[in-house]
C-alpha positions in Angstrom: -41.2 -24.4 -61.7 -39.5 -27.5 -60.5 -41.0 -29.7 -57.9 -38.5 -28.9 -55.2 -39.2 -25.1 -55.5 -42.9 -25.7 -55.2 -42.4 -27.7 -52.0 -40.2 -25.0 -50.6 -42.8 -22.3 -51.4 -45.6 -24.5 -50.0 -43.7 -25.0 -46.8 -43.0 -21.3 -46.5 -46.7 -20.6 -47.1 -47.6 -22.9 -44.2 -45.0 -21.3 -41.9 -46.2 -17.8 -42.7 -49.9 -18.8 -42.3 -49.2 -20.4 -38.9 -47.2 -17.4 -37.8 -49.9 -14.9 -38.8 -52.5 -17.2 -37.2 -50.7 -17.3 -33.9 -50.3 -13.5 -33.9 -53.9 -12.9 -34.7 -55.0 -15.4 -32.1 -52.9 -13.8 -29.3 -54.2 -10.4 -30.3 -57.9 -11.5 -30.2 -57.4 -13.4 -26.9 -55.7 -10.4 -25.2 -58.4 -8.1 -26.6 -61.1 -10.4 -25.2 -59.4 -10.5 -21.8 -59.2 -6.8 -21.8 -62.9 -6.4 -22.8 -64.0 -8.9 -20.2 -62.0 -7.3 -17.4 -63.3 -3.8 -18.4 -66.9 -5.1 -18.3 -66.4 -6.7 -14.9 -65.1 -3.4 -13.5 -67.9 -1.5 -15.1 -70.7 -3.9 -14.0 -69.5 -4.2 -10.4 -68.7 -0.5 -10.1 -72.3 0.3 -9.0 -72.4 -2.4 -6.3 -69.0 -1.4 -5.0 -70.0 2.2 -4.9 -73.2 1.4 -2.9 -71.3 -0.7 -0.4 -68.7 2.0 0.1 -71.5 4.7 0.6 -73.1 2.6 3.3 -69.8 2.0 4.9 -69.1 5.8 4.9 -72.4 6.4 6.6 -71.6 4.0 9.3 -68.1 5.4 9.8 -69.7 8.9 10.0 -72.1 7.5 12.7 -69.1 6.2 14.6 -67.5 9.7 14.5 -70.7 11.3 15.5 -72.6 8.9 17.8 -76.2 9.5 18.9 -76.4 11.7 21.9 -78.5 10.4 24.9 -80.0 12.2 27.9 -79.9 10.9 31.4 -82.8 10.9 33.9 -82.1 14.6 34.7 -82.5 15.6 31.1 -78.8 16.3 30.6 -76.7 15.0 27.7 -74.9 11.8 28.5 -71.3 11.7 27.2 -70.2 8.2 26.3 -66.8 7.1 27.5 -65.9 6.0 23.9 -67.4 6.2 20.5 -69.9 3.5 19.9 -71.8 2.4 16.9 -75.6 2.4 16.7 -77.5 1.5 13.6 -80.9 2.6 14.9 -82.2 5.5 12.9 -79.4 5.2 10.2 -80.7 5.4 6.6 -79.3 2.4 4.8 -79.6 1.5 1.0 -82.4 -1.1 0.7 -80.2 -3.2 -1.6 -77.6 -3.6 1.1 -78.1 -6.1 3.9 -76.2 -5.5 7.1 -75.3 -8.2 9.5 -74.0 -7.3 13.0 -71.7 -9.9 14.5 -70.2 -10.2 18.0 -66.5 -10.6 18.7 -66.8 -14.4 18.0 -68.5 -13.7 14.7 -72.0 -14.8 15.7 -75.0 -13.0 14.2 -76.7 -10.6 16.6 -79.4 -9.0 14.5 -81.2 -12.0 13.3 -84.6 -10.2 13.5 -83.3 -7.4 11.3 -82.0 -9.3 8.3 -85.2 -11.3 7.8 -85.4 -13.6 4.8 -81.7 -13.9 4.2 -81.2 -15.3 7.7 -84.3 -17.5 7.6 -83.1 -19.1 4.4 -79.3 -19.3 5.0 -78.8 -18.6 8.7 -75.3 -19.4 10.1 -74.2 -20.7 6.7 -73.3 -17.1 5.7 -69.5 -17.1 5.8 -67.6 -14.5 7.6 -63.9 -13.8 7.9 -63.0 -11.2 10.6 -59.5 -10.8 9.0 -61.1 -9.3 5.8 -61.8 -5.7 6.8 -62.5 -2.6 4.7 -62.0 -4.3 1.3 -64.7 -5.6 -1.1 -64.9 -9.4 -1.6 -67.2 -11.8 -3.3 -69.0 -14.7 -1.7 -71.4 -17.4 -2.7 -74.4 -18.1 -0.4 -76.0 -21.2 -1.7 -76.9 -20.5 -5.3 -76.8 -16.7 -4.9 -73.8 -14.4 -5.4 -73.1 -11.5 -3.1 -70.4 -8.9 -2.7 -69.5 -7.7 0.7 -67.4 -5.5 2.9 -66.6 -5.9 6.6 -65.8 -3.3 9.3 -65.0 -3.4 13.0 -66.5 -1.2 15.7 -67.9 -1.3 19.3 -71.5 -1.5 20.4 -73.3 0.8 22.9 -71.9 -1.3 25.7 -68.3 -0.8 24.6 -67.9 -4.4 23.4 -66.2 -5.2 20.1 -68.4 -6.1 17.2 -68.3 -6.5 13.4 -70.7 -5.2 10.7 -70.9 -7.2 7.5 -72.5 -5.4 4.5 -73.8 -7.6 1.7 -75.3 -6.7 -1.7 -76.8 -9.2 -4.1 -75.1 -9.2 -7.6 -76.9 -12.1 -9.3 -78.0 -9.9 -12.1 -74.5 -8.5 -12.6 -73.1 -12.0 -12.4 -75.6 -13.3 -15.0 -74.8 -10.4 -17.3 -71.0 -11.1 -17.1 -71.5 -14.8 -17.7 -73.7 -14.2 -20.7 -71.2 -11.7 -22.0 -68.4 -14.3 -21.5 -70.3 -16.8 -23.5 -70.8 -14.3 -26.3 -67.2 -13.3 -26.1 -66.0 -16.9 -26.3 -68.2 -17.6 -29.3 -67.0 -14.3 -30.9 -63.3 -15.2 -30.2 -63.9 -18.7 -31.6 -65.4 -17.2 -34.8 -62.6 -14.6 -35.2 -59.9 -17.2 -34.7 -61.5 -19.3 -37.5 -61.7 -16.2 -39.7 -58.1 -15.3 -38.7 -57.0 -18.7 -40.0 -58.6 -17.9 -43.4 -57.2 -14.4 -43.3 -53.8 -15.7 -42.4 -53.8 -18.0 -45.4 -54.9 -15.2 -47.8 -52.4 -12.7 -46.4 -49.6 -15.3 -46.5 -50.4 -16.2 -50.1 -50.6 -12.6 -51.2 -47.3 -11.8 -49.4 -45.6 -14.7 -51.2 -47.2 -14.0 -54.6 -44.5 -11.5 -55.6 -41.8 -13.9 -54.4 -43.4 -16.7 -56.4 -43.7 -14.6 -59.5 -40.1 -13.4 -59.2 -38.9 -17.0 -58.6 -40.7 -18.1 -61.7 -39.3 -15.2 -63.7 -35.8 -15.9 -62.3 -36.1 -19.6 -63.2 -37.4 -18.8 -66.7 -34.7 -16.1 -67.1 -31.9 -18.6 -66.2 -33.4 -21.2 -68.5 -33.8 -18.8 -71.4 -30.3 -17.3 -70.8 -28.8 -20.8 -70.7 -30.5 -21.7 -74.0 -29.6 -18.5 -75.7 -26.0 -18.6 -74.6 -25.7 -22.3 -75.5 -26.5 -21.7 -79.2 -23.7 -19.3 -80.1 -21.3 -21.2 -77.9 -22.2 -24.4 -79.8 -21.7 -22.8 -83.1 -18.3 -21.3 -82.2 -17.1 -24.6 -80.7 -18.3 -26.6 -83.8 -16.7 -24.2 -86.3 -13.4 -24.1 -84.3 -13.3 -27.9 -84.2 -13.8 -28.0 -88.0 -10.9 -25.6 -88.5 -8.7 -27.8 -86.4 -9.5 -30.8 -88.5 -8.1 -29.0 -91.6 -5.1 -27.1 -90.3 -3.5 -26.8 -93.7 -6.4 -24.9 -95.2 -5.9 -21.2 -96.1 -7.9 -18.5 -94.2 -9.6 -17.5 -97.4 -10.9 -21.0 -97.8 -12.5 -20.9 -94.4 -13.5 -17.2 -94.3 -17.2 -18.1 -94.2 -16.7 -20.2 -91.1 -14.5 -17.6 -89.5 -17.1 -14.9 -90.2 -19.9 -16.9 -88.8 -17.8 -17.5 -85.6 -17.1 -13.8 -85.3 -20.8 -12.9 -85.7 -21.8 -15.4 -83.0 -19.0 -14.1 -80.8 -20.3 -10.5 -81.3 -23.9 -11.7 -80.6 -22.7 -13.5 -77.5 -20.9 -10.3 -76.3 -24.0 -8.2 -76.9 -26.2 -10.7 -75.0 -23.8 -10.8 -72.1 -23.8 -7.0 -71.9 -27.6 -6.9 -72.0 -27.8 -9.6 -69.3 -25.5 -7.5 -67.1 -27.7 -4.4 -67.7 -30.8 -6.4 -66.7 -29.0 -7.8 -63.6 -28.1 -4.3 -62.5 -31.6 -3.2 -63.1 -33.0 -6.0 -61.0 -30.7 -5.1 -58.1 -31.6 -1.4 -58.6 -27.9 -0.4 -59.2 -28.5 1.9 -62.1 -28.4 5.6 -61.3 -29.5 8.4 -63.5 -27.3 11.4 -64.4 -30.0 13.9 -65.5 -29.2 17.0 -67.4 -31.1 19.5 -69.4 -31.3 18.2 -73.0 -33.0 19.7 -76.1 -34.9 16.7 -77.3 -35.1 17.6 -81.0 -31.4 18.5 -81.3 -30.5 15.3 -79.4 -32.6 13.1 -81.8 -31.2 14.9 -84.9 -27.6 14.0 -83.9 -28.6 10.5 -82.8 -30.4 9.5 -86.0 -27.8 10.8 -88.5 -25.7 7.5 -88.7 -28.9 5.4 -88.8 -30.2 7.5 -91.8 -27.1 6.6 -93.7 -27.3 3.0 -92.8 -31.0 2.8 -93.7 -30.3 4.4 -97.1 -27.8 1.7 -97.8 -30.6 -0.8 -97.4 -33.0 1.3 -99.5 -35.0 2.4 -96.5 -36.0 5.9 -95.5 -35.7 7.6 -92.1 -37.8 10.7 -91.6 -37.8 13.3 -88.8 -41.0 15.1 -87.6 -39.7 17.1 -84.7 -42.1 19.5 -83.1 -41.1 19.7 -79.4 -38.4 22.4 -79.5 -38.1 22.1 -75.7 -35.6 20.9 -73.2 -36.3 18.3 -70.5 -34.2 16.8 -67.7 -33.1 13.3 -68.6 -30.1 11.0 -68.6 -28.7 11.5 -72.1 -26.9 8.2 -72.3 -29.9 6.1 -71.1 -32.3 7.7 -73.5 -29.7 7.3 -76.3 -29.6 3.6 -75.5 -33.4 3.4 -75.7 -33.5 5.1 -79.1 -30.7 2.9 -80.4 -32.7 -0.2 -79.4 -35.8 1.2 -81.1 -34.1 2.3 -84.3 -32.1 -0.9 -84.5 -35.4 -2.9 -84.3 -37.1 -0.6 -86.8 -34.3 -1.1 -89.4 -34.1 -4.9 -88.8 -37.9 -5.5 -89.3 -38.5 -3.2 -92.3 -38.0 -4.0 -95.9 -36.6 -2.0 -98.8 -38.8 1.1 -99.6 -40.3 1.1 -96.1 -40.2 4.3 -94.0 -39.2 4.9 -90.4 -40.4 8.1 -88.8 -39.3 9.7 -85.5 -41.9 12.2 -84.2 -41.8 14.4 -81.2 -44.3 16.7 -79.6 -45.5 18.1 -76.3 -48.8 16.6 -75.1 -50.6 16.8 -71.8 -47.5 18.3 -70.2 -45.2 15.4 -71.3 -42.5 14.9 -73.9 -43.7 12.5 -76.6 -41.2 10.5 -78.7 -42.6 8.2 -81.3 -40.8 5.7 -83.6 -43.0 4.5 -86.4 -42.3 2.2 -89.2 -44.1 0.6 -92.1 -42.4 -2.8 -91.6 -43.6 -6.3 -91.0 -45.4 -5.3 -87.8 -46.3 -7.6 -84.8 -49.2 -9.8 -84.0 -51.8 -9.1 -81.3 -50.4 -11.9 -79.2 -46.9 -10.5 -79.7 -48.0 -7.1 -78.3 -48.9 -8.8 -75.0 -45.4 -10.2 -74.5 -43.1 -7.9 -76.4 -41.5 -6.5 -73.3 -40.8 -9.9 -71.7 -37.2 -11.0 -71.6 -36.1 -13.2 -74.4 -39.4 -13.0 -76.2 -39.2 -13.1 -79.9 -42.2 -13.5 -82.2 -40.1 -15.2 -84.8 -37.1 -16.8 -83.1 -35.4 -18.0 -86.3 -35.6 -14.6 -87.9 -34.5 -12.8 -84.8 -31.5 -15.0 -84.4 -30.6 -14.5 -88.0 -30.7 -10.7 -87.5 -28.7 -10.9 -84.3 -31.6 -10.3 -81.9 -31.5 -11.5 -78.3 -35.0 -10.6 -77.2 -33.7 -8.4 -74.4 -33.6 -5.0 -76.0 -37.2 -3.9 -75.4 -37.0 -5.1 -71.8 -34.0 -2.9 -71.3 -35.7 0.0 -73.0 -38.8 -0.4 -70.8 -36.7 -0.3 -67.6 -34.6 2.7 -68.7 -37.8 4.7 -69.5 -39.4 3.7 -66.2 -36.3 5.0 -64.4 -37.3 8.4 -65.8 -40.8 8.0 -64.4 -42.0 7.7 -68.0 -43.9 5.0 -70.0 -43.4 3.1 -73.2 -45.9 1.2 -75.2 -46.1 -0.5 -78.6 -49.2 -0.5 -80.9 -50.0 -1.2 -84.5 -49.1 1.5 -87.0 -51.7 2.1 -89.7 -51.9 0.8 -92.3 -49.0 -1.5 -91.4 -46.0 -1.6 -89.2 -45.3 -0.8 -85.6 -45.6 2.3 -83.5 -43.5 2.8 -80.3 -44.7 5.7 -78.1 -42.5 7.0 -75.3 -43.8 9.5 -72.7 -41.3 11.4 -70.5 -42.1 13.9 -67.8 -40.6 17.4 -68.3 
């Protein structure tokens, strides 16, 4: 890969990593805020409930004041509902402070230690009524609620209910510390995860980019050779315009052969280009495989006999499958063409069919020159040829098996090449029924 392409990919990797990192960070922070807010509500729920219960008791006392008897033993009916705390059962966690109309504390003897320690420094806002609020008294944290009423003499007064929430506050602060540490760790991990995810996401693109670059380079190289030969031979012909065709027949034949090879290579490249863009459709029909192969192989048998080679059929399927007749015909032509090219006189090419494990098996075996172990690893790669000089001499482009593999895969089948014993090559195609 050229340097500029590597820089582009590296730049894109950084962009993707930062994008993923920001998304992960936002998600973790929002999740942390949600968890913290939920914990706050849960922790303070108990204190809020206790304050509201005490408030409800006091409101109930206002609605149903204590009845008093006069000197004659008769019930005294107050002119208005007044609030009296005496005899009211109050939650021991809740401290109540009675204040006059100006906000001064009236029950200093009832609130004991809290008044002795903090006295008038306990803040009070008469505009905050019937809603829970938080306040700090020195180093202690309280939650409170205020309500307005009248005393037994009919004068306006306020009741301030306070409950200490130091333990809840400490729990929330500790949780916040743990949460911040956790978010910090997860953000660091998200940075690593973002890099891994971005790299994996770009890996197929990088591989395709490499393949595309390699494909273009190989195609350029392969196309350049026949074009150079054609150009050279044509220039030589122009240098001797008075020569007869028969005198230059060898050069003309070589030019024609290279033109044919160039035409075939261009056709193969177009097929692969359509395959890469997934523009090849299948026209499946029910085909009797054995009959199909018998007709297909007939001209190749005659051609092989001309080169003192033998083509044998071992057809045992006798079943029909759904396939694209033209596409499988193209695959078989590629395999038979290779088998004939890479076998010598007196070698044998065998086409075998059978049904195995619910699949249609088509094998093309030959006793030719075979292929090395290293070659088996790369045989389906585009433009791969184990012996480039020999392949060019026989007209090969190194694209046939790549095309065959793709056409078989379109049928949801598989193709592999192994050694044939004792020598030669064995191509196995498996097609679903």
